[in-house]
C-alpha positions, 0 to 999 in steps of 0.5 A: 728211129729218127732223132732231132738231127735227122729231122732237121736234115730231112726237112732241109732236103724236102724243102731243098734248102742248104744247111746254112739257109736263112729260110730255116732256123732250128728253133722254128723247125723244131717248133713245127715238128713238135706241132706236127707230133702233137697233132698226130698223137691227138688225132691218132691217140697212139700214145697212152699214159696214166696218172695216180692221184691221191684223194683229199677229203672234200676236194673236187679238183685235181691237177692233171699232168701237163702232157694230158691230151684227151681221155681214152679209157671206156667201159663196155657201154663206151662211157669214159671211166676212171679207176677209183680204189677205196683201199680194197675194191675198184670202182669206175666213176663215169664221165659227165659233162661239167655243165651237168655237174654244175646244174646238179649242184651235188657238193656233199661228200660221199665215200665213192664218187659216181662221176668225173669231168675234165675242166680247165685249171683256173689257176696258172702256175706262177713263174719260177725264177732263180739263178743256176747253181752249177754250169750246164754246158751245151751238148747236142743242142741241150744243156742242164739247168741246176738250182739246188737253192731249194729241194723242190725248186722245179716241182711244178715244172714240166717238159714243154714249159718255156725257159729263159736264160736272161743272162745269156739272152737265150730262150727255149724249152724244158725238154726233161725234168730229171729231178726237182733241182735239175732240168734238161733244156734247149736254148736258142738265140743267146750268146752261148745257149747254155748255163753258166753258174749264177746265170739268171732264169725265168720259167713259165709253166704251161696251162694245165687241166683238172680232173673234177670228181663228183661228188667229192670224196669224203675219205682221204688217201683213196687212189684214182688211176687216170688213163689218158692220151699223152701229148708227146714231149718236145724234141728240140735237140739233135738226139731227142726222139718222139715216142711213136713208130719210125714208119710215121716220122715222115708224116711229121716232116711233111707237116713241118714242110707244109707249115714252112711253105705256107709261111713262104706263100707257096700253098700248093706245095704245102697242101700236097704235104699236108694231104700226105700227113692226113694219109699217114694219120688214117693209116695209123688210126686203122692200125690202132683200131685193129690192135685196140678196137678203137673207134672215133667215139671219144671225148676231146679236150685240148690243153689251155695255151 
């Protein structure tokens, strides 16, 4: 399995750049690789996950996980569905475009909703600020931010959120939330790129999507199981890995090289590498179609940036 360290090495090799090259920097390289991984997963639908949601009386909108990419679960008629359990039986509300839900204006609560849609979460979570309550030394390009001032300090934080160490002058990303008081982060551009006790931080949560059920449920504590294509968590450190097959890691590197060459005004090299990226996508989609019987009849939604 290729990890972040291997990614950077292979990217330097394909671009014929030395390890101390000023053309490449780790943060940009990791960013291009993450962009490639998200594009690869978005188009191949190779990563899947689910989220359990508990209903609230008369509530229509429920915030989805930050790693939601698009829908995938369908019934025998190829309609997208979610699983709705009323405590004893499963029901299968089907997807309906949000525009149709608005026009129908059916807001009276019912026991079992018939439809659902996906909409942009209209409220961006507020920035989270504070100070580190413990030191977090850098190791392999990542370090842990701890703040025990509140047991829910990082409840709204997700992998991929932007983080700033304003004391150190470093900026980076949340790599993993290990608890509501501790985050694994990757920092760049600062004096130490780590966390000292009492370092000040700012975290900006990313935009999210909402599951919108229609009509809203008249009963609390029903369980919705929402199945979705999962956007990959970022790799911004030496030992991080992406959760898909080793055979396709080369495609990620070729996409990152393509991005560098377009920045370097050498589009011919970039275009050749992008074509290889496209070939690997076709290969993965064919492989998944053989396993899952997937085809391209799906609804696509992108997270707000």
